[in-house]
BAMARKOL-824462 format. One record per residue (C-alpha): residue in one letter; z negated, y negated, x. Coordinates in steps of 0.2 Angstrom, whole numbers. Layout:
% BAMARKOL-824462
<site code="A" c3="Z" c2="Y" c1="X"/>
...
% end
This chain:
% BAMARKOL-824462
<site code="M" c3="246" c2="-167" c1="-218"/>
<site code="S" c3="242" c2="-149" c1="-222"/>
<site code="S" c3="234" c2="-145" c1="-236"/>
<site code="D" c3="219" c2="-129" c1="-229"/>
<site code="S" c3="204" c2="-137" c1="-227"/>
<site code="G" c3="196" c2="-145" c1="-212"/>
<site code="S" c3="197" c2="-164" c1="-203"/>
<site code="A" c3="215" c2="-166" c1="-198"/>
<site code="T" c3="220" c2="-175" c1="-182"/>
<site code="T" c3="234" c2="-182" c1="-176"/>
<site code="A" c3="246" c2="-180" c1="-163"/>
<site code="T" c3="253" c2="-194" c1="-150"/>
<site code="P" c3="270" c2="-202" c1="-162"/>
<site code="D" c3="289" c2="-201" c1="-158"/>
<site code="R" c3="288" c2="-181" c1="-159"/>
<site code="R" c3="308" c2="-184" c1="-154"/>
<site code="R" c3="306" c2="-195" c1="-141"/>
<site code="N" c3="292" c2="-182" c1="-131"/>
<site code="G" c3="308" c2="-170" c1="-127"/>
<site code="Y" c3="305" c2="-157" c1="-144"/>
<site code="R" c3="321" c2="-150" c1="-150"/>
<site code="E" c3="324" c2="-141" c1="-166"/>
<site code="C" c3="317" c2="-124" c1="-168"/>
<site code="D" c3="331" c2="-110" c1="-168"/>
<site code="D" c3="329" c2="-104" c1="-185"/>
<site code="P" c3="343" c2="-109" c1="-198"/>
<site code="E" c3="330" c2="-111" c1="-211"/>
<site code="R" c3="318" c2="-121" c1="-205"/>
<site code="A" c3="335" c2="-134" c1="-195"/>
<site code="N" c3="341" c2="-137" c1="-211"/>
<site code="N" c3="322" c2="-139" c1="-222"/>
<site code="A" c3="323" c2="-157" c1="-221"/>
<site code="N" c3="304" c2="-164" c1="-228"/>
<site code="G" c3="300" c2="-173" c1="-210"/>
<site code="S" c3="284" c2="-176" c1="-217"/>
<site code="N" c3="276" c2="-157" c1="-212"/>
<site code="G" c3="286" c2="-154" c1="-198"/>
<site code="T" c3="298" c2="-142" c1="-210"/>
<site code="D" c3="311" c2="-152" c1="-202"/>
<site code="G" c3="310" c2="-140" c1="-186"/>
<site code="F" c3="299" c2="-156" c1="-177"/>
<site code="P" c3="280" c2="-155" c1="-174"/>
<site code="P" c3="270" c2="-160" c1="-185"/>
<site code="E" c3="262" c2="-178" c1="-184"/>
<site code="V" c3="246" c2="-173" c1="-193"/>
<site code="V" c3="238" c2="-157" c1="-195"/>
<site code="T" c3="218" c2="-149" c1="-201"/>
<site code="W" c3="208" c2="-138" c1="-184"/>
<site code="R" c3="210" c2="-123" c1="-195"/>
<site code="D" c3="231" c2="-125" c1="-190"/>
<site code="R" c3="228" c2="-130" c1="-172"/>
<site code="I" c3="218" c2="-114" c1="-169"/>
<site code="A" c3="233" c2="-103" c1="-177"/>
<site code="H" c3="243" c2="-109" c1="-162"/>
<site code="F" c3="227" c2="-103" c1="-148"/>
<site code="T" c3="240" c2="-92" c1="-140"/>
<site code="W" c3="237" c2="-79" c1="-125"/>
<site code="P" c3="242" c2="-92" c1="-112"/>
<site code="W" c3="226" c2="-99" c1="-111"/>
<site code="F" c3="219" c2="-86" c1="-103"/>
<site code="A" c3="229" c2="-93" c1="-88"/>
<site code="C" c3="213" c2="-105" c1="-89"/>
<site code="T" c3="199" c2="-92" c1="-91"/>
<site code="M" c3="209" c2="-83" c1="-73"/>
<site code="S" c3="212" c2="-97" c1="-65"/>
<site code="T" c3="193" c2="-100" c1="-67"/>
<site code="A" c3="187" c2="-84" c1="-62"/>
<site code="A" c3="198" c2="-81" c1="-47"/>
<site code="V" c3="190" c2="-98" c1="-40"/>
<site code="A" c3="175" c2="-89" c1="-42"/>
<site code="V" c3="182" c2="-76" c1="-31"/>
<site code="V" c3="188" c2="-86" c1="-18"/>
<site code="I" c3="172" c2="-96" c1="-15"/>
<site code="G" c3="163" c2="-78" c1="-13"/>
<site code="N" c3="172" c2="-72" c1="1"/>
<site code="T" c3="176" c2="-90" c1="11"/>
<site code="P" c3="177" c2="-92" c1="26"/>
<site code="N" c3="162" c2="-104" c1="37"/>
<site code="R" c3="150" c2="-103" c1="21"/>
<site code="F" c3="136" c2="-115" c1="20"/>
<site code="H" c3="118" c2="-115" c1="6"/>
<site code="G" c3="120" c2="-118" c1="-11"/>
<site code="L" c3="141" c2="-112" c1="-8"/>
<site code="D" c3="133" c2="-94" c1="-19"/>
<site code="T" c3="130" c2="-105" c1="-29"/>
<site code="I" c3="143" c2="-116" c1="-34"/>
<site code="G" c3="154" c2="-100" c1="-36"/>
<site code="K" c3="139" c2="-93" c1="-48"/>
<site code="I" c3="146" c2="-108" c1="-58"/>
<site code="F" c3="162" c2="-105" c1="-57"/>
<site code="F" c3="161" c2="-84" c1="-62"/>
<site code="I" c3="150" c2="-88" c1="-79"/>
<site code="L" c3="160" c2="-102" c1="-85"/>
<site code="A" c3="174" c2="-92" c1="-84"/>
<site code="L" c3="162" c2="-79" c1="-93"/>
<site code="V" c3="157" c2="-91" c1="-106"/>
<site code="L" c3="177" c2="-97" c1="-109"/>
<site code="F" c3="181" c2="-79" c1="-111"/>
<site code="I" c3="170" c2="-75" c1="-125"/>
<site code="A" c3="175" c2="-93" c1="-130"/>
<site code="F" c3="193" c2="-88" c1="-131"/>
<site code="N" c3="191" c2="-70" c1="-137"/>
<site code="A" c3="182" c2="-76" c1="-153"/>
<site code="L" c3="195" c2="-93" c1="-156"/>
<site code="I" c3="210" c2="-80" c1="-153"/>
<site code="A" c3="200" c2="-65" c1="-166"/>
<site code="T" c3="202" c2="-79" c1="-176"/>
<site code="R" c3="220" c2="-88" c1="-177"/>
<site code="F" c3="225" c2="-67" c1="-180"/>
<site code="I" c3="212" c2="-67" c1="-193"/>
<site code="L" c3="219" c2="-85" c1="-202"/>
<site code="V" c3="237" c2="-77" c1="-201"/>
<site code="P" c3="238" c2="-60" c1="-200"/>
<site code="E" c3="258" c2="-57" c1="-194"/>
<site code="K" c3="254" c2="-67" c1="-177"/>
<site code="F" c3="247" c2="-51" c1="-170"/>
<site code="L" c3="258" c2="-42" c1="-167"/>
<site code="A" c3="271" c2="-57" c1="-165"/>
<site code="S" c3="263" c2="-63" c1="-152"/>
<site code="L" c3="263" c2="-45" c1="-142"/>
<site code="H" c3="282" c2="-47" c1="-139"/>
<site code="H" c3="288" c2="-64" c1="-141"/>
<site code="P" c3="298" c2="-69" c1="-127"/>
<site code="V" c3="286" c2="-83" c1="-121"/>
<site code="E" c3="270" c2="-80" c1="-126"/>
<site code="S" c3="269" c2="-60" c1="-123"/>
<site code="L" c3="270" c2="-62" c1="-107"/>
<site code="F" c3="253" c2="-69" c1="-106"/>
<site code="F" c3="246" c2="-56" c1="-111"/>
<site code="G" c3="245" c2="-50" c1="-93"/>
<site code="S" c3="233" c2="-65" c1="-91"/>
<site code="Y" c3="219" c2="-57" c1="-101"/>
<site code="W" c3="218" c2="-41" c1="-91"/>
<site code="V" c3="218" c2="-49" c1="-76"/>
<site code="T" c3="203" c2="-62" c1="-79"/>
<site code="V" c3="193" c2="-44" c1="-83"/>
<site code="A" c3="196" c2="-37" c1="-67"/>
<site code="L" c3="192" c2="-55" c1="-59"/>
<site code="L" c3="178" c2="-55" c1="-70"/>
<site code="L" c3="172" c2="-37" c1="-63"/>
<site code="T" c3="176" c2="-45" c1="-46"/>
<site code="C" c3="164" c2="-58" c1="-48"/>
<site code="M" c3="149" c2="-45" c1="-57"/>
<site code="Q" c3="151" c2="-35" c1="-36"/>
<site code="L" c3="150" c2="-53" c1="-29"/>
<site code="Y" c3="137" c2="-63" c1="-38"/>
<site code="G" c3="128" c2="-47" c1="-49"/>
<site code="A" c3="128" c2="-33" c1="-40"/>
<site code="P" c3="114" c2="-43" c1="-25"/>
<site code="S" c3="104" c2="-43" c1="-41"/>
<site code="V" c3="103" c2="-32" c1="-52"/>
<site code="G" c3="100" c2="-13" c1="-48"/>
<site code="P" c3="108" c2="4" c1="-44"/>
<site code="W" c3="116" c2="5" c1="-60"/>
<site code="L" c3="127" c2="-11" c1="-62"/>
<site code="I" c3="139" c2="0" c1="-47"/>
<site code="K" c3="140" c2="15" c1="-55"/>
<site code="A" c3="143" c2="5" c1="-70"/>
<site code="L" c3="157" c2="-7" c1="-60"/>
<site code="E" c3="165" c2="13" c1="-54"/>
<site code="I" c3="165" c2="21" c1="-74"/>
<site code="L" c3="172" c2="0" c1="-78"/>
<site code="F" c3="185" c2="1" c1="-62"/>
<site code="W" c3="193" c2="16" c1="-66"/>
<site code="M" c3="194" c2="13" c1="-86"/>
<site code="Y" c3="203" c2="-2" c1="-83"/>
<site code="S" c3="215" c2="4" c1="-69"/>
<site code="A" c3="219" c2="15" c1="-87"/>
<site code="T" c3="220" c2="0" c1="-101"/>
<site code="V" c3="232" c2="-10" c1="-85"/>
<site code="I" c3="246" c2="5" c1="-85"/>
<site code="I" c3="248" c2="7" c1="-105"/>
<site code="V" c3="250" c2="-10" c1="-107"/>
<site code="G" c3="259" c2="-10" c1="-91"/>
<site code="V" c3="272" c2="0" c1="-99"/>
<site code="L" c3="269" c2="-3" c1="-116"/>
<site code="Q" c3="274" c2="-20" c1="-114"/>
<site code="Y" c3="288" c2="-16" c1="-102"/>
<site code="Y" c3="295" c2="-6" c1="-119"/>
<site code="V" c3="291" c2="-19" c1="-129"/>
<site code="L" c3="301" c2="-33" c1="-122"/>
<site code="F" c3="315" c2="-19" c1="-119"/>
<site code="Q" c3="316" c2="-13" c1="-134"/>
<site code="L" c3="313" c2="-31" c1="-147"/>
<site code="E" c3="320" c2="-43" c1="-134"/>
<site code="R" c3="334" c2="-48" c1="-126"/>
<site code="L" c3="328" c2="-60" c1="-111"/>
<site code="K" c3="342" c2="-72" c1="-104"/>
<site code="V" c3="342" c2="-67" c1="-86"/>
<site code="N" c3="347" c2="-87" c1="-85"/>
<site code="N" c3="330" c2="-89" c1="-92"/>
<site code="A" c3="323" c2="-81" c1="-79"/>
<site code="M" c3="303" c2="-85" c1="-74"/>
<site code="P" c3="289" c2="-78" c1="-65"/>
<site code="A" c3="283" c2="-77" c1="-78"/>
<site code="W" c3="291" c2="-59" c1="-83"/>
<site code="I" c3="280" c2="-51" c1="-67"/>
<site code="F" c3="265" c2="-55" c1="-78"/>
<site code="P" c3="265" c2="-35" c1="-92"/>
<site code="I" c3="264" c2="-31" c1="-72"/>
<site code="Y" c3="248" c2="-42" c1="-63"/>
<site code="P" c3="230" c2="-34" c1="-71"/>
<site code="L" c3="240" c2="-19" c1="-57"/>
<site code="L" c3="242" c2="-31" c1="-42"/>
<site code="V" c3="226" c2="-34" c1="-44"/>
<site code="V" c3="218" c2="-18" c1="-46"/>
<site code="G" c3="217" c2="-18" c1="-22"/>
<site code="P" c3="208" c2="-34" c1="-25"/>
<site code="L" c3="197" c2="-28" c1="-34"/>
<site code="A" c3="193" c2="-12" c1="-28"/>
<site code="Q" c3="190" c2="-19" c1="-11"/>
<site code="T" c3="176" c2="-28" c1="-15"/>
<site code="L" c3="169" c2="-12" c1="-22"/>
<site code="V" c3="170" c2="1" c1="-12"/>
<site code="P" c3="157" c2="-3" c1="1"/>
<site code="Y" c3="148" c2="-2" c1="-11"/>
<site code="Q" c3="147" c2="15" c1="-19"/>
<site code="P" c3="144" c2="33" c1="-11"/>
<site code="H" c3="157" c2="37" c1="1"/>
<site code="S" c3="165" c2="52" c1="-12"/>
<site code="A" c3="165" c2="37" c1="-25"/>
<site code="A" c3="172" c2="24" c1="-11"/>
<site code="T" c3="187" c2="37" c1="-5"/>
<site code="K" c3="194" c2="38" c1="-27"/>
<site code="I" c3="194" c2="21" c1="-27"/>
<site code="W" c3="201" c2="19" c1="-12"/>
<site code="F" c3="214" c2="31" c1="-17"/>
<site code="G" c3="217" c2="25" c1="-32"/>
<site code="A" c3="218" c2="6" c1="-27"/>
<site code="I" c3="235" c2="8" c1="-17"/>
<site code="M" c3="243" c2="20" c1="-29"/>
<site code="L" c3="237" c2="6" c1="-41"/>
<site code="Q" c3="243" c2="-11" c1="-31"/>
<site code="G" c3="260" c2="-3" c1="-25"/>
<site code="A" c3="265" c2="-1" c1="-43"/>
<site code="G" c3="263" c2="-17" c1="-49"/>
<site code="W" c3="270" c2="-22" c1="-32"/>
<site code="C" c3="288" c2="-10" c1="-35"/>
<site code="V" c3="291" c2="-17" c1="-54"/>
<site code="A" c3="284" c2="-34" c1="-46"/>
<site code="L" c3="301" c2="-35" c1="-36"/>
<site code="M" c3="311" c2="-30" c1="-47"/>
<site code="M" c3="306" c2="-45" c1="-58"/>
<site code="Y" c3="307" c2="-55" c1="-40"/>
<site code="A" c3="327" c2="-49" c1="-38"/>
<site code="I" c3="329" c2="-56" c1="-58"/>
<site code="Y" c3="320" c2="-72" c1="-53"/>
<site code="T" c3="330" c2="-76" c1="-38"/>
<site code="Q" c3="347" c2="-72" c1="-46"/>
<site code="R" c3="341" c2="-85" c1="-58"/>
<site code="L" c3="337" c2="-99" c1="-44"/>
<site code="M" c3="356" c2="-95" c1="-37"/>
<site code="V" c3="365" c2="-96" c1="-51"/>
<site code="S" c3="358" c2="-108" c1="-64"/>
<site code="A" c3="345" c2="-124" c1="-63"/>
<site code="L" c3="326" c2="-125" c1="-59"/>
<site code="P" c3="312" c2="-126" c1="-74"/>
<site code="D" c3="311" c2="-141" c1="-84"/>
<site code="P" c3="299" c2="-149" c1="-72"/>
<site code="S" c3="285" c2="-146" c1="-86"/>
<site code="T" c3="283" c2="-131" c1="-84"/>
<site code="R" c3="292" c2="-128" c1="-65"/>
<site code="P" c3="270" c2="-126" c1="-60"/>
<site code="G" c3="276" c2="-107" c1="-68"/>
<site code="M" c3="285" c2="-105" c1="-51"/>
<site code="F" c3="268" c2="-102" c1="-44"/>
<site code="V" c3="266" c2="-88" c1="-52"/>
<site code="S" c3="278" c2="-82" c1="-41"/>
<site code="V" c3="264" c2="-83" c1="-28"/>
<site code="G" c3="253" c2="-69" c1="-32"/>
<site code="P" c3="258" c2="-55" c1="-31"/>
<site code="A" c3="263" c2="-53" c1="-13"/>
<site code="G" c3="248" c2="-63" c1="-10"/>
<site code="Y" c3="237" c2="-53" c1="-19"/>
<site code="T" c3="246" c2="-35" c1="-13"/>
<site code="A" c3="242" c2="-44" c1="6"/>
<site code="H" c3="225" c2="-48" c1="3"/>
<site code="A" c3="225" c2="-28" c1="-4"/>
<site code="L" c3="230" c2="-22" c1="12"/>
<site code="I" c3="222" c2="-29" c1="23"/>
<site code="S" c3="206" c2="-30" c1="17"/>
<site code="L" c3="207" c2="-12" c1="10"/>
<site code="G" c3="215" c2="-3" c1="27"/>
<site code="R" c3="197" c2="-14" c1="36"/>
<site code="Q" c3="185" c2="0" c1="23"/>
<site code="A" c3="195" c2="11" c1="31"/>
<site code="P" c3="186" c2="17" c1="46"/>
<site code="K" c3="170" c2="16" c1="34"/>
<site code="V" c3="178" c2="25" c1="22"/>
<site code="F" c3="188" c2="40" c1="31"/>
<site code="G" c3="179" c2="38" c1="47"/>
<site code="D" c3="184" c2="54" c1="61"/>
<site code="S" c3="187" c2="66" c1="44"/>
<site code="E" c3="202" c2="77" c1="41"/>
<site code="L" c3="217" c2="71" c1="34"/>
<site code="F" c3="231" c2="77" c1="25"/>
<site code="G" c3="226" c2="89" c1="39"/>
<site code="I" c3="226" c2="81" c1="53"/>
<site code="T" c3="214" c2="83" c1="63"/>
<site code="S" c3="220" c2="74" c1="81"/>
<site code="L" c3="219" c2="56" c1="79"/>
<site code="P" c3="208" c2="45" c1="68"/>
<site code="M" c3="213" c2="42" c1="55"/>
<site code="G" c3="202" c2="30" c1="49"/>
<site code="D" c3="204" c2="19" c1="64"/>
<site code="V" c3="227" c2="22" c1="59"/>
<site code="I" c3="227" c2="19" c1="42"/>
<site code="K" c3="216" c2="1" c1="48"/>
<site code="V" c3="231" c2="-2" c1="61"/>
<site code="I" c3="246" c2="2" c1="45"/>
<site code="G" c3="234" c2="-8" c1="33"/>
<site code="I" c3="233" c2="-25" c1="42"/>
<site code="L" c3="253" c2="-25" c1="47"/>
<site code="A" c3="259" c2="-22" c1="32"/>
<site code="G" c3="248" c2="-35" c1="21"/>
<site code="F" c3="255" c2="-45" c1="38"/>
<site code="F" c3="274" c2="-41" c1="34"/>
<site code="V" c3="271" c2="-48" c1="16"/>
<site code="I" c3="258" c2="-63" c1="19"/>
<site code="L" c3="273" c2="-74" c1="21"/>
<site code="F" c3="286" c2="-66" c1="9"/>
<site code="S" c3="269" c2="-76" c1="-1"/>
<site code="F" c3="269" c2="-93" c1="6"/>
<site code="W" c3="289" c2="-93" c1="7"/>
<site code="F" c3="287" c2="-92" c1="-12"/>
<site code="F" c3="272" c2="-107" c1="-12"/>
<site code="C" c3="284" c2="-118" c1="-1"/>
<site code="V" c3="297" c2="-116" c1="-16"/>
<site code="S" c3="287" c2="-121" c1="-28"/>
<site code="L" c3="281" c2="-135" c1="-20"/>
<site code="V" c3="296" c2="-143" c1="-14"/>
<site code="S" c3="302" c2="-137" c1="-34"/>
<site code="V" c3="286" c2="-148" c1="-43"/>
<site code="I" c3="289" c2="-163" c1="-30"/>
<site code="A" c3="305" c2="-165" c1="-36"/>
<site code="G" c3="299" c2="-164" c1="-55"/>
<site code="V" c3="285" c2="-174" c1="-54"/>
<site code="K" c3="285" c2="-187" c1="-62"/>
<site code="Q" c3="296" c2="-181" c1="-78"/>
<site code="M" c3="279" c2="-169" c1="-76"/>
<site code="S" c3="265" c2="-167" c1="-94"/>
<site code="F" c3="257" c2="-156" c1="-96"/>
<site code="T" c3="257" c2="-138" c1="-100"/>
<site code="L" c3="248" c2="-122" c1="-99"/>
<site code="N" c3="260" c2="-118" c1="-85"/>
<site code="W" c3="249" c2="-132" c1="-75"/>
<site code="W" c3="236" c2="-117" c1="-74"/>
<site code="A" c3="246" c2="-108" c1="-61"/>
<site code="F" c3="244" c2="-123" c1="-47"/>
<site code="V" c3="229" c2="-113" c1="-47"/>
<site code="F" c3="228" c2="-93" c1="-49"/>
<site code="P" c3="244" c2="-87" c1="-40"/>
<site code="N" c3="236" c2="-99" c1="-25"/>
<site code="A" c3="221" c2="-91" c1="-24"/>
<site code="G" c3="231" c2="-75" c1="-20"/>
<site code="L" c3="237" c2="-84" c1="-6"/>
<site code="T" c3="221" c2="-91" c1="-2"/>
<site code="L" c3="211" c2="-73" c1="-2"/>
<site code="A" c3="224" c2="-64" c1="9"/>
<site code="S" c3="220" c2="-78" c1="22"/>
<site code="I" c3="206" c2="-76" c1="22"/>
<site code="Q" c3="206" c2="-58" c1="25"/>
<site code="T" c3="220" c2="-61" c1="39"/>
<site code="G" c3="210" c2="-74" c1="50"/>
<site code="A" c3="195" c2="-61" c1="48"/>
<site code="A" c3="206" c2="-44" c1="55"/>
<site code="L" c3="212" c2="-58" c1="70"/>
<site code="E" c3="192" c2="-66" c1="69"/>
<site code="S" c3="201" c2="-80" c1="70"/>
<site code="A" c3="191" c2="-98" c1="66"/>
<site code="G" c3="208" c2="-109" c1="64"/>
<site code="I" c3="213" c2="-97" c1="51"/>
<site code="N" c3="194" c2="-98" c1="45"/>
<site code="G" c3="195" c2="-115" c1="44"/>
<site code="V" c3="211" c2="-116" c1="38"/>
<site code="C" c3="206" c2="-104" c1="22"/>
<site code="S" c3="192" c2="-116" c1="19"/>
<site code="A" c3="203" c2="-129" c1="18"/>
<site code="L" c3="212" c2="-121" c1="6"/>
<site code="T" c3="199" c2="-112" c1="-6"/>
<site code="I" c3="194" c2="-135" c1="-8"/>
<site code="G" c3="210" c2="-138" c1="-14"/>
<site code="L" c3="211" c2="-127" c1="-27"/>
<site code="V" c3="192" c2="-130" c1="-31"/>
<site code="I" c3="202" c2="-145" c1="-33"/>
<site code="M" c3="215" c2="-145" c1="-41"/>
<site code="W" c3="207" c2="-135" c1="-52"/>
<site code="I" c3="198" c2="-147" c1="-59"/>
<site code="I" c3="213" c2="-160" c1="-62"/>
<site code="T" c3="221" c2="-144" c1="-73"/>
<site code="A" c3="204" c2="-144" c1="-82"/>
<site code="I" c3="205" c2="-164" c1="-87"/>
<site code="A" c3="222" c2="-163" c1="-90"/>
<site code="N" c3="222" c2="-149" c1="-100"/>
<site code="I" c3="206" c2="-158" c1="-112"/>
<site code="R" c3="217" c2="-170" c1="-111"/>
<site code="A" c3="231" c2="-163" c1="-119"/>
<site code="I" c3="218" c2="-155" c1="-133"/>
<site code="W" c3="214" c2="-171" c1="-135"/>
<site code="K" c3="230" c2="-179" c1="-142"/>
<site code="G" c3="239" c2="-166" c1="-150"/>
<site code="E" c3="251" c2="-161" c1="-134"/>
<site code="I" c3="245" c2="-144" c1="-134"/>
<site code="M" c3="237" c2="-132" c1="-148"/>
<site code="W" c3="247" c2="-137" c1="-163"/>
<site code="P" c3="262" c2="-133" c1="-173"/>
<site code="G" c3="277" c2="-134" c1="-166"/>
<site code="K" c3="270" c2="-138" c1="-146"/>
<site code="D" c3="265" c2="-123" c1="-142"/>
<site code="E" c3="274" c2="-106" c1="-133"/>
<site code="D" c3="273" c2="-96" c1="-151"/>
<site code="K" c3="286" c2="-109" c1="-157"/>
<site code="T" c3="297" c2="-101" c1="-158"/>
<site code="E" c3="290" c2="-85" c1="-171"/>
<site code="N" c3="301" c2="-88" c1="-188"/>
<site code="G" c3="295" c2="-88" c1="-202"/>
<site code="V" c3="275" c2="-82" c1="-199"/>
<site code="K" c3="269" c2="-97" c1="-210"/>
<site code="W" c3="253" c2="-109" c1="-209"/>
<site code="G" c3="247" c2="-117" c1="-223"/>
<site code="A" c3="263" c2="-131" c1="-224"/>
<site code="H" c3="269" c2="-127" c1="-207"/>
<site code="I" c3="277" c2="-113" c1="-199"/>
<site code="A" c3="273" c2="-105" c1="-183"/>
% end
């Protein structure tokens, strides 16, 4: 038992049978005390302070998914009375969770300061730092969807400023985080996962954020946001394509991921889905943004309509790429479902598929198809159901000590970072 203060909690027994492997640090492997986790296996009894020390960045996949559901509900077709209220509930819940998670992860870094820098270049945990910033973008989107109609014009200006602040921040995050991984870590291609895209994921939601803001901004601001979104979305998409290639190579030359981590394969659905959503939606807005005005020196064509056609067709070109990854991920998960246990990767059932759903919603709107709109309503219901299932599984995993536990989370190989009687 830990000597630190706080109520002790007990995990599910028989650590070896639950599939936990010895850590890679020889010092830990050779220290065979056994009773407090220093044998290289998760300890059986810890305090709540020990558990908070293992509140990792992947937890923000929960807030990311909750906010994504709110965005989908705010855009879904076939609306009914009370749908906005449901969306607002998810938005408020996402905001409350985001504030609470900020407090928890700040507490973690206050209690164990060494974990802050370690978490930002750890080969697994650091990848999910991007989920923090994606949550920010989705909350800004929800502010426009649910807050702007009830608040004065000051919010419109505030969101314009926040859009550019967010864009500048995530460019820096995307550059520095990949640099740190290139410099300090040596990731193996045969372990590649779609999570390698996460450092650039915050750029992949800039387009969807912009398309929500543009209709309500003054013309000059809307034009700048529109162009900025196209450029930033393109940067994110190009980096994602490179990571797609590495991930596909891994699938071709190595085995599928372990069943418990296969839900993370759905992360590959998101980049193409959110990019298709951005291209179609921003394309549809082009006539209002540009109209018949001169653009790039061209005066002989209605440039707004030209850009609209190009944007919609480009989105159509990409959307089935997202659907293909959805099918591959779905089949892989079904094949291993009997061996699955809960990990925070399960939130990938929700967030990336929200991108595909939003792209489908835009496709239905562009084609004015009642059939596609019906499918999108079904997809929205499916996302809400998966959110509920994942939330219940997450709460159950916390209660049973399967996550937020020394040796069981993404930071379990942060060797040498001590907490009480436990390391990492």
